C-alpha angles and dihedrals in degrees: 000000000000117000106254125210113270092218133022134198117230117206106204109217099169098107090055113020093026096053103031094087097049109114098207118070114255114211117250089235090058092051090051092048088050092052092046090055091047090054091048088053089061100260106144101173109063127170096213106183147324130256095212120133109289090234090058095051108013092180090068098044088115093062096127093046091050094045094049092052101044118138108262128222133140091245096054122095118187127193136184137195117250122191099191145345093293090054090050091050090053091047091052090048089054093050100251112158100187126046137181130216121201134211133144143229089242127070090202091058097046090050090054093041105040103001094247139097118251090257091050092049091051089050089055095045099047096075090039091056091046091050092049094050091048087058092051093255118139121224135215122196125214122207105196124198091023093159110019130007120208089223106030101033122213116024122213119237089228089061092051091049092050093053092044093052091049091053091048093048092055091054110273109147096200133032118209107207101207132206092199098180097032094240100130125107127196092271088061091051090049094048101040105028091037089054092048092048089061089065104027125049106259091228088067092056124090127180120226107191134184122201104219093130096030092251100114098102092044086053091049089056091049088051092049090053088056091051098257109153104173121078132174118222139168123222111249091008090276120166148060134180122269089211099045110067113215095016108143127215128295124274103288115249091220091054092047093048092049090049093050092045090052091048091051092243116140121237103159087228127121115224095208090050093053090050089052089054091050089052089064091059095037090056091053094045092044095221143091118269125232098242111115093209092048089053092047093051091045092052093047091051091063 
């Protein structure tokens, strides 16, 4: 059996990726209460919002208000998505010290998502990344549709590696290999992420998994066997992609924490605490959340 990491880092994307697809406006105060509870649960890496144009993602139109009011502690590291220089300027104004840029391994997807080809998106992001780093701001890079694209179909591992290397070369310190529509299985992780890890240090690789086909935790295990120790997750299993029809929510943080606890792998995150954070959003949305562990804990509480 492969030696698995003893500890993993969970990047909580619920406040951004989890909420961005919700059609009804969620009050800023609710978002901040959600983030506060996530921090109390031990999550130290939290993607808080996105500085995209408010017309593109109306749910995150309050990005500056959220960012300026985030709970503060030395152990907490907040990040936000930025689509361009204007988005970076707004993030800096709001006090964000880590940003993420996002492209894909599929031209068809980037055209639907940001109305550019992959090459064009990288051309836009290169000066943004340089500007961020010059201000002492660290940068993460997302590679969406790294396995299957809803428009282009199967994606080659060579294509994913090429885009990942270009993001690294411009200054990104971490590459989030993203299963945007949740179609990957462990063989895909082995073939694509294993191939990338031959050329990129595995500590610079994160996995961003969706659970459309209920394979996310199996894919986490495949990633662990390759030495990946950074995983994105969304409290309650909230999420979905506005530009990938049928994509279900992200891997649920509660389910990931339970899995790691059971495997004896440290996360520093409290399962009950994450469920309490999810309760804040569930109460506002007025519906049950997808996370299996959240549902189990909810049922046991009654």
